[in-house]
C-alpha positions, -999 to +999 in steps of 0.1 A: +000+001+000+027+024+010+048+015-021+015+023-044+013+057-027+049+066-030+049+054-066+019+078-072+037+105-056+069+101-077+051+096-109+028+130-102+061+149-094+077+137-126+046+149-146+048+184-128+086+187-134+082+177-171+055+205-174+078+231-158+104+222-185+085+236-213+096+270-227+072+297-220+052+309-248+061+345-263+033+370-262+026+378-298+003+373-324+003+339-343+015+338-377-010+311-387-029+321-416-061+306-405-085+333-392-098+307-367-063+308-350-051+343-358-081+362-348-082+348-311-045+352-310-048+389-320-076+394-294-055+378-267-024+399-273-044+430-275-062+423-243-029+416-226-014+452-240+012+433-258+026+464-274+059+445-281+077+448-315+066+412-329+031+419-321+028+452-336+049+441-367+025+411-374-005+433-369+009+456-395+015+427-419-021+415-412-034+449-427-028+430-460-044+398-454-069+386-479-095+380-450-114+412-441-119+399-407-082+395-401-077+432-414-107+442-391-089+427-359-055+438-369-067+475-372-085+475-341-055+459-324-032+486-337-056+513-326-059+501-290-021+496-288-010+526-304-037+552-304-034+552-343-050+541-375-033+560-404-069+563-417-067+526-427-102+512-437-102+474-436-132+469-459-118+488-489-099+473-518-062+465-516-054+496-539-076+519-516-058+502-483-023+507-499-015+543-487-025+535-453-008+505-451+025+522-465+020+548-437+018+519-411+051+504-426+068+538-425+056+543-389+069+508-379+102+514-398+107+547-375+095+527-344+123+501-349+149+528-354+151+531-392+145+567-398+117+592-401+082+579-407+049+592-416+038+621-393+014+612-364-021+616-373-051+614-348-070+580-347-102+581-369-132+557-364-127+540-397-157+557-415-153+570-450-162+606-457-189+608-484-176+609-521 
């Protein structure tokens, strides 16, 4: 009986130690292209205020996603983390989004120490002005 209990304790302890040996997961947005994986990762990173370089860099990349839902969550995440949106509108076509994406890339380049970027602009709600 005592042998069974001590065996169970040793085995339980080994499982705990094995679990502690795994590397901590970094706090950045998943690069998986599947929106079912990416969108929850964006939400989690933004909720944790993960304003780290890897998260912001991936969110800027996601502004060019083929999936409008991914683009929506990417720009909303960037707005929450940075207070900026550079007039990016997620539902516009790629040509219409391109100038705003370029502003984001320039901003990111400056943030990462690469020189001057587009001037800071106040965040906007993402609504289009009437034509």
